[in-house]
Backbone as CSV, one residue per row, in Angstrom:
resi,resn,N_x,N_y,N_z,CA_x,CA_y,CA_z,C_x,C_y,C_z
1,UNK,-15.816,20.746,-1.845,-15.045,20.198,-0.732,-14.265,18.970,-1.216
2,UNK,-12.956,18.932,-0.960,-12.071,17.858,-1.419,-11.777,16.828,-0.343
3,UNK,-12.455,16.874,0.793,-12.073,16.052,1.943,-12.067,14.555,1.683
4,UNK,-12.955,14.059,0.841,-12.973,12.620,0.614,-13.105,12.279,-0.861
5,UNK,-12.374,13.011,-1.690,-12.360,12.754,-3.117,-11.060,12.079,-3.513
6,UNK,-11.130,11.217,-4.534,-9.934,10.646,-5.133,-9.786,11.257,-6.523
7,UNK,-8.565,11.246,-7.017,-8.270,11.793,-8.334,-8.334,10.664,-9.358
8,UNK,-9.260,10.776,-10.296,-9.359,9.823,-11.391,-8.280,10.156,-12.411
9,UNK,-7.709,9.127,-13.046,-6.650,9.351,-14.020,-6.934,8.571,-15.295
10,UNK,-6.328,9.045,-16.408,-6.441,8.313,-17.664,-5.368,7.226,-17.711
11,UNK,-5.301,6.491,-18.802,-4.341,5.389,-18.917,-2.885,5.828,-18.816
12,UNK,-2.624,7.113,-19.065,-1.264,7.646,-18.955,-0.970,8.235,-17.581
13,UNK,-1.930,8.121,-16.646,-1.737,8.635,-15.300,-1.998,10.122,-15.155
14,UNK,-2.661,10.744,-16.134,-2.979,12.168,-16.074,-4.358,12.358,-15.454
15,UNK,-4.514,13.334,-14.551,-5.816,13.574,-13.919,-6.900,13.844,-14.961
16,UNK,-8.102,13.282,-14.674,-9.238,13.488,-15.586,-10.536,13.753,-14.833
17,UNK,-10.424,13.998,-13.518,-11.612,14.279,-12.726,-11.464,13.747,-11.318
18,UNK,-12.567,13.737,-10.586,-12.570,13.252,-9.206,-13.802,12.390,-8.968
19,UNK,-13.745,11.634,-7.890,-14.889,10.829,-7.457,-14.820,10.690,-5.938
20,UNK,-15.957,10.443,-5.335,-16.011,10.236,-3.895,-15.317,8.924,-3.535
21,UNK,-14.379,8.975,-2.597,-13.609,7.790,-2.202,-14.513,6.655,-1.714
22,UNK,-15.575,6.979,-1.019,-16.444,5.944,-0.453,-17.262,5.222,-1.510
23,UNK,-17.443,5.837,-2.676,-18.266,5.206,-3.711,-17.458,4.747,-4.924
24,UNK,-16.196,5.123,-5.017,-15.418,4.825,-6.219,-15.047,3.341,-6.329
25,UNK,-14.886,2.648,-5.204,-14.491,1.240,-5.240,-15.720,0.345,-5.323
26,UNK,-15.850,-0.341,-6.454,-16.973,-1.251,-6.678,-16.540,-2.313,-7.674
27,UNK,-17.494,-2.835,-8.400,-17.168,-3.880,-9.380,-16.617,-3.303,-10.675
28,UNK,-16.723,-1.993,-10.860,-16.213,-1.329,-12.059,-15.437,-0.077,-11.654
29,UNK,-14.465,-0.235,-10.784,-13.701,0.881,-10.240,-12.889,1.579,-11.334
30,UNK,-13.060,2.891,-11.464,-12.252,3.606,-12.454,-10.798,3.722,-11.982
31,UNK,-9.885,3.848,-12.934,-8.475,4.044,-12.615,-8.323,5.351,-11.847
32,UNK,-7.638,5.287,-10.708,-7.457,6.483,-9.884,-6.086,6.471,-9.224
33,UNK,-5.731,7.608,-8.633,-4.418,7.805,-8.057,-4.422,7.403,-6.582
34,UNK,-3.360,6.705,-6.162,-3.195,6.266,-4.776,-1.703,6.268,-4.448
35,UNK,-1.346,5.707,-3.315,0.063,5.496,-2.952,0.126,4.328,-1.983
36,UNK,1.299,3.712,-1.877,1.598,2.722,-0.840,2.862,3.182,-0.145
37,UNK,2.953,2.891,1.151,4.145,3.259,1.904,4.595,2.074,2.768
38,UNK,5.906,1.821,2.725,6.528,0.786,3.552,7.393,1.476,4.595
39,UNK,7.081,1.245,5.865,7.913,1.794,6.935,8.998,0.789,7.275
40,UNK,10.237,1.262,7.299,11.397,0.425,7.567,12.062,0.953,8.834
41,UNK,12.191,0.095,9.855,12.784,0.544,11.119,14.310,0.481,11.081
42,UNK,14.938,0.868,12.177,16.402,0.921,12.257,17.051,-0.454,12.102
43,UNK,16.293,-1.526,12.346,16.811,-2.886,12.190,16.554,-3.446,10.788
44,UNK,16.000,-2.617,9.885,15.737,-3.062,8.524,14.470,-3.883,8.375
45,UNK,13.622,-3.883,9.401,12.357,-4.618,9.322,11.268,-3.718,8.735
46,UNK,10.320,-4.333,8.065,9.191,-3.596,7.485,7.953,-3.803,8.355
47,UNK,7.216,-2.726,8.551,5.952,-2.816,9.280,4.883,-3.381,8.354
48,UNK,4.353,-4.539,8.724,3.215,-5.138,8.028,1.977,-4.877,8.869
49,UNK,0.873,-4.548,8.202,-0.380,-4.328,8.917,-1.447,-5.275,8.389
50,UNK,-2.368,-5.616,9.263,-3.515,-6.442,8.866,-4.731,-5.534,8.798
51,UNK,-5.347,-5.483,7.647,-6.467,-4.590,7.425,-7.649,-4.941,8.335
52,UNK,-8.298,-3.909,8.867,-9.450,-4.101,9.740,-10.554,-4.853,8.994
53,UNK,-11.340,-5.596,9.735,-12.426,-6.370,9.131,-13.510,-5.478,8.535
54,UNK,-13.564,-4.216,8.943,-14.552,-3.276,8.430,-14.151,-2.667,7.092
55,UNK,-12.928,-2.922,6.627,-12.462,-2.342,5.370,-13.290,-2.892,4.203
56,UNK,-13.564,-2.035,3.212,-14.383,-2.432,2.065,-13.659,-3.435,1.174
57,UNK,-12.342,-3.278,1.024,-11.575,-4.191,0.172,-10.541,-4.935,1.009
58,UNK,-10.383,-6.179,0.731,-9.424,-7.065,1.384,-9.451,-6.940,2.916
59,UNK,-10.629,-7.077,3.537,-10.691,-7.025,4.999,-9.933,-8.196,5.617
60,UNK,-9.193,-7.925,6.684,-8.482,-8.967,7.419,-7.223,-9.477,6.747
61,UNK,-6.819,-8.876,5.645,-5.657,-9.336,4.892,-4.418,-8.546,5.328
62,UNK,-3.277,-9.227,5.388,-2.010,-8.574,5.706,-1.519,-7.804,4.486
63,UNK,-0.905,-6.649,4.729,-0.460,-5.783,3.645,0.741,-4.951,4.073
64,UNK,1.111,-4.017,3.203,2.205,-3.094,3.512,1.808,-2.198,4.688
65,UNK,2.690,-1.312,5.094,2.464,-0.497,6.286,1.171,0.297,6.208
66,UNK,0.983,1.041,5.124,-0.279,1.757,4.901,-0.329,2.254,3.471
67,UNK,-1.537,2.569,3.044,-1.733,3.118,1.703,-2.933,4.046,1.757
68,UNK,-3.100,4.805,0.690,-4.212,5.748,0.675,-4.303,6.495,-0.633
69,UNK,-5.083,7.569,-0.603,-5.380,8.349,-1.797,-5.118,9.828,-1.526
70,UNK,-4.258,10.453,-2.325,-4.117,11.911,-2.210,-5.418,12.592,-2.647
71,UNK,-5.750,13.668,-1.990,-6.912,14.462,-2.381,-6.546,15.341,-3.575
72,UNK,-7.535,15.843,-4.286,-7.229,16.763,-5.390,-6.371,17.931,-4.897
73,UNK,-5.264,18.193,-5.587,-4.370,19.287,-5.225,-3.410,18.986,-4.092
74,UNK,-3.498,17.812,-3.484,-2.628,17.435,-2.369,-1.430,16.664,-2.911
75,UNK,-0.238,16.982,-2.428,0.942,16.228,-2.846,0.905,14.834,-2.225
76,UNK,1.582,13.896,-2.864,1.666,12.541,-2.320,2.334,12.588,-0.946
77,UNK,3.359,13.404,-0.805,4.068,13.510,0.480,3.133,13.974,1.596
78,UNK,2.281,14.963,1.302,1.321,15.428,2.308,0.281,14.354,2.609
79,UNK,-0.148,13.623,1.584,-1.119,12.543,1.801,-0.509,11.446,2.669
80,UNK,0.748,11.118,2.427,1.421,10.100,3.242,1.496,10.553,4.696
81,UNK,1.838,11.810,4.927,1.886,12.332,6.301,0.503,12.260,6.958
82,UNK,-0.545,12.601,6.212,-1.912,12.565,6.739,-2.333,11.137,7.068
83,UNK,-2.092,10.204,6.152,-2.491,8.814,6.367,-1.665,8.133,7.454
84,UNK,-0.377,8.453,7.579,0.429,7.817,8.630,-0.125,8.169,10.004
85,UNK,-0.587,9.399,10.155,-1.211,9.797,11.415,-2.578,9.129,11.587
86,UNK,-3.391,9.154,10.526,-4.758,8.614,10.609,-4.774,7.113,10.858
87,UNK,-3.908,6.366,10.175,-3.955,4.910,10.283,-3.055,4.351,11.374
88,UNK,-1.884,4.978,11.579,-0.900,4.407,12.500,-0.582,5.299,13.695
89,UNK,-1.116,6.515,13.724,-0.880,7.419,14.845,0.565,7.843,15.000
90,UNK,1.286,7.933,13.879,2.707,8.284,13.948,3.114,9.101,12.733
91,UNK,4.270,9.731,12.847,4.844,10.468,11.732,5.851,9.598,11.007
92,UNK,6.274,10.071,9.827,7.301,9.390,9.056,8.383,10.393,8.684
93,UNK,9.580,9.866,8.396,10.712,10.699,7.978,11.447,9.985,6.850
94,UNK,12.333,10.714,6.200,13.175,10.139,5.139,12.350,9.450,4.059
95,UNK,11.274,10.070,3.664,10.384,9.527,2.639,11.090,9.521,1.287
96,UNK,11.014,8.376,0.601,11.632,8.282,-0.729,10.825,7.324,-1.608
97,UNK,10.715,7.652,-2.899,10.016,6.747,-3.815,10.875,5.523,-4.093
98,UNK,10.253,4.338,-4.091,10.989,3.102,-4.392,10.446,2.393,-5.632
99,UNK,9.168,2.587,-5.957,8.593,2.107,-7.220,7.674,3.235,-7.718
100,UNK,8.249,4.240,-8.345,7.451,5.417,-8.707,6.379,5.160,-9.752
101,UNK,6.508,4.103,-10.551,5.548,3.860,-11.628,4.675,2.624,-11.388
102,UNK,4.488,2.233,-10.136,3.689,1.056,-9.819,2.221,1.301,-10.171
103,UNK,1.605,0.280,-10.765,0.192,0.332,-11.140,-0.357,-1.083,-11.038
104,UNK,-1.580,-1.222,-10.586,-2.159,-2.558,-10.483,-3.679,-2.502,-10.569
105,UNK,-4.238,-3.648,-10.879,-5.684,-3.864,-10.845,-5.889,-5.231,-10.214
106,UNK,-6.778,-5.311,-9.232,-7.041,-6.571,-8.547,-8.502,-6.601,-8.116
107,UNK,-9.042,-7.815,-8.036,-10.443,-8.013,-7.643,-10.458,-8.883,-6.395
108,UNK,-11.125,-8.401,-5.329,-11.168,-9.213,-4.112,-12.313,-10.222,-4.164
109,UNK,-12.418,-11.051,-3.143,-13.380,-12.158,-3.131,-14.825,-11.688,-3.246
110,UNK,-15.109,-10.464,-2.820,-16.477,-9.947,-2.895,-16.782,-9.303,-4.249
111,UNK,-15.767,-9.213,-5.121,-15.957,-8.609,-6.434,-15.549,-7.156,-6.520
112,UNK,-15.145,-6.568,-5.398,-14.716,-5.168,-5.402,-13.340,-5.071,-6.070
113,UNK,-13.205,-4.076,-6.935,-12.000,-3.889,-7.730,-11.151,-2.754,-7.169
114,UNK,-9.849,-2.981,-7.099,-8.876,-1.912,-6.893,-8.239,-1.686,-8.255
115,UNK,-8.125,-0.438,-8.679,-7.596,-0.098,-9.993,-6.833,1.207,-9.832
116,UNK,-5.521,1.111,-9.581,-4.789,2.285,-9.126,-3.448,2.494,-9.817
117,UNK,-3.151,3.751,-10.075,-1.796,4.215,-10.330,-1.284,4.561,-8.937
118,UNK,-0.278,3.815,-8.470,0.016,3.773,-7.035,1.519,3.797,-6.765
119,UNK,2.176,4.963,-6.851,3.600,4.993,-6.538,3.862,4.461,-5.130
120,UNK,4.980,3.764,-4.993,5.330,3.124,-3.723,6.501,3.877,-3.099
121,UNK,6.374,4.154,-1.804,7.382,4.888,-1.041,7.874,4.053,0.121
122,UNK,9.074,4.371,0.578,9.610,3.834,1.828,9.906,5.018,2.727
123,UNK,9.815,4.801,4.033,10.069,5.866,4.997,10.501,5.252,6.325
124,UNK,11.032,6.075,7.189,11.383,5.681,8.557,10.249,6.088,9.485
125,UNK,9.892,5.230,10.430,8.859,5.598,11.407,9.410,6.587,12.425
126,UNK,8.562,7.496,12.868,8.917,8.435,13.928,7.907,8.226,15.053
127,UNK,8.354,7.643,16.148,7.457,7.347,17.258,6.996,5.903,17.224
128,UNK,6.067,5.612,18.106,5.541,4.258,18.235,4.238,4.110,17.450
129,UNK,3.986,2.892,17.014,2.753,2.595,16.290,1.584,2.625,17.273
130,UNK,0.553,3.384,16.920,-0.692,3.448,17.683,-1.833,3.321,16.679
131,UNK,-2.104,2.086,16.212,-3.021,1.906,15.085,-4.459,2.314,15.379
132,UNK,-5.095,2.857,14.355,-6.513,3.169,14.383,-7.244,1.845,14.139
133,UNK,-8.052,1.360,15.079,-8.704,0.053,14.916,-9.698,0.000,13.750
134,UNK,-10.144,1.147,13.246,-11.011,1.156,12.066,-10.224,0.859,10.788
135,UNK,-8.896,0.963,10.871,-8.030,0.761,9.711,-7.153,-0.482,9.842
136,UNK,-6.619,-0.704,11.038,-5.611,-1.744,11.261,-6.024,-2.600,12.452
137,UNK,-6.154,-3.918,12.240,-6.528,-4.796,13.353,-5.315,-5.417,14.041
138,UNK,-4.192,-5.546,13.307,-2.956,-6.084,13.863,-1.783,-5.497,13.095
139,UNK,-0.614,-5.579,13.708,0.594,-5.186,12.996,1.778,-5.971,13.534
140,UNK,2.821,-6.038,12.721,4.058,-6.691,13.140,5.212,-6.108,12.346
141,UNK,6.380,-6.083,12.945,7.609,-5.730,12.250,8.236,-7.038,11.785
142,UNK,8.481,-7.167,10.494,8.984,-8.421,9.935,10.250,-8.183,9.125
143,UNK,11.126,-9.167,9.160,12.357,-9.081,8.369,12.025,-9.255,6.895
144,UNK,12.882,-8.728,6.045,12.703,-8.874,4.605,12.635,-10.351,4.229
145,UNK,13.527,-11.160,4.804,13.524,-12.595,4.492,12.190,-13.239,4.846
146,UNK,11.635,-12.890,6.013,10.342,-13.454,6.413,9.224,-13.021,5.465
147,UNK,9.231,-11.759,5.061,8.205,-11.265,4.152,8.302,-11.966,2.802
148,UNK,9.522,-12.118,2.278,9.710,-12.841,1.024,9.168,-14.261,1.136
149,UNK,9.449,-14.915,2.248,9.015,-16.294,2.426,7.493,-16.394,2.516
150,UNK,6.866,-15.477,3.237,5.399,-15.457,3.319,4.801,-15.259,1.929
151,UNK,5.340,-14.298,1.181,4.814,-14.013,-0.161,5.023,-15.199,-1.106
152,UNK,6.131,-15.901,-0.934,6.412,-17.047,-1.793,5.508,-18.236,-1.455
153,UNK,5.350,-18.514,-0.172,4.606,-19.704,0.251,3.103,-19.488,0.339
154,UNK,2.679,-18.315,0.798,1.255,-18.066,1.033,0.840,-16.688,0.522
155,UNK,0.962,-16.430,-0.770,0.614,-15.107,-1.284,-0.853,-14.743,-1.041
156,UNK,-1.722,-15.717,-0.884,-3.137,-15.467,-0.618,-3.368,-14.800,0.736
157,UNK,-2.386,-14.854,1.634,-2.500,-14.183,2.943,-2.285,-12.677,2.845
158,UNK,-1.731,-12.234,1.734,-1.325,-10.838,1.570,-2.169,-10.148,0.502
159,UNK,-2.255,-8.838,0.608,-2.938,-8.088,-0.443,-2.186,-8.281,-1.752
160,UNK,-2.891,-8.317,-2.861,-2.212,-8.544,-4.146,-1.218,-7.438,-4.481
161,UNK,-1.510,-6.203,-4.091,-0.562,-5.127,-4.376,0.717,-5.302,-3.555
162,UNK,0.616,-5.818,-2.340,1.800,-6.047,-1.512,2.680,-7.133,-2.142
163,UNK,2.057,-8.212,-2.598,2.820,-9.290,-3.251,3.537,-8.746,-4.486
164,UNK,2.824,-7.974,-5.301,3.448,-7.411,-6.500,4.567,-6.430,-6.147
165,UNK,4.373,-5.647,-5.097,5.410,-4.697,-4.678,6.644,-5.430,-4.167
166,UNK,6.441,-6.486,-3.398,7.571,-7.282,-2.901,8.375,-7.810,-4.082
167,UNK,7.675,-8.311,-5.092,8.348,-8.847,-6.274,9.147,-7.763,-6.994
168,UNK,8.556,-6.577,-7.135,9.260,-5.497,-7.828,10.402,-4.921,-6.998
169,UNK,10.228,-4.849,-5.702,11.274,-4.261,-4.857,12.530,-5.113,-4.821
170,UNK,12.357,-6.425,-4.783,13.485,-7.345,-4.768,14.787,-6.724,-4.322
171,UNK,15.732,-6.511,-5.242,17.043,-5.979,-4.896,17.012,-4.577,-4.311
172,UNK,15.961,-3.798,-4.579,15.902,-2.441,-4.040,15.774,-2.438,-2.526
173,UNK,15.248,-3.511,-1.969,15.089,-3.594,-0.518,16.395,-4.016,0.143
174,UNK,17.189,-4.792,-0.526,18.462,-5.232,0.020,18.973,-6.432,-0.740
175,UNK,20.174,-6.816,-0.467,20.781,-7.956,-1.156,20.419,-9.227,-0.407
176,UNK,19.390,-9.925,-0.892,18.899,-11.110,-0.189,19.046,-12.364,-1.031
177,UNK,19.803,-12.270,-2.124,20.062,-13.461,-2.927,18.880,-13.954,-3.723
178,UNK,17.892,-13.083,-3.950,16.719,-13.475,-4.725,16.473,-12.424,-5.788
179,UNK,15.870,-12.834,-6.864,15.465,-11.874,-7.884,13.950,-11.719,-7.832
180,UNK,13.459,-10.647,-8.417,12.015,-10.427,-8.448,11.308,-11.572,-9.148
181,UNK,11.947,-12.187,-10.148,11.299,-13.279,-10.875,11.110,-14.516,-9.999
182,UNK,11.947,-14.699,-8.962,11.769,-15.833,-8.041,10.389,-15.800,-7.414
183,UNK,9.969,-14.612,-6.986,8.690,-14.486,-6.323,7.552,-14.602,-7.331
184,UNK,7.677,-13.931,-8.477,6.634,-14.001,-9.491,6.419,-15.447,-9.949
185,UNK,7.510,-16.205,-10.125,7.401,-17.581,-10.589,6.751,-18.493,-9.543
186,UNK,6.849,-18.127,-8.268,6.294,-18.959,-7.201,4.783,-18.811,-7.076
187,UNK,4.212,-17.771,-7.666,2.770,-17.540,-7.542,1.959,-18.390,-8.466
């Protein structure tokens, strides 16, 4: 049964096995496949979500719209559709990769490690946000300028992968007069 398995990958991002999603994240998390998705509305704002306090990693921290793990044999696009419904109660459209080779490793305050090959996508929301309280405790639509400023001034408020994604997206998100190095240098 593949219902709650993650795909383990080698250093080159090639599958090398599976592990149970509930047990894979610990102090020695193996490299595995994931994704992040940023929902951008018609006004160019990005949906930021605050992780539920029950989350194993980075509870209560603000982050990108949603992220997750494709199951073995599941396409990233299908996983994004599944997670958008599960976490936000909505569909997405116009899905496109924005950082296809994103990878990160981070350790939260409790010692739990995230270690992921994590392509980043952007999409348009379809419908209204109806967050699952087990996943999302709060949400807000924020302008790119506001998100850049939050990441620059208070990166500790955000998940480390979100801060790194903001830095990499820089000009890809829009012409805001900043370079990715501006944000990296501010940390």
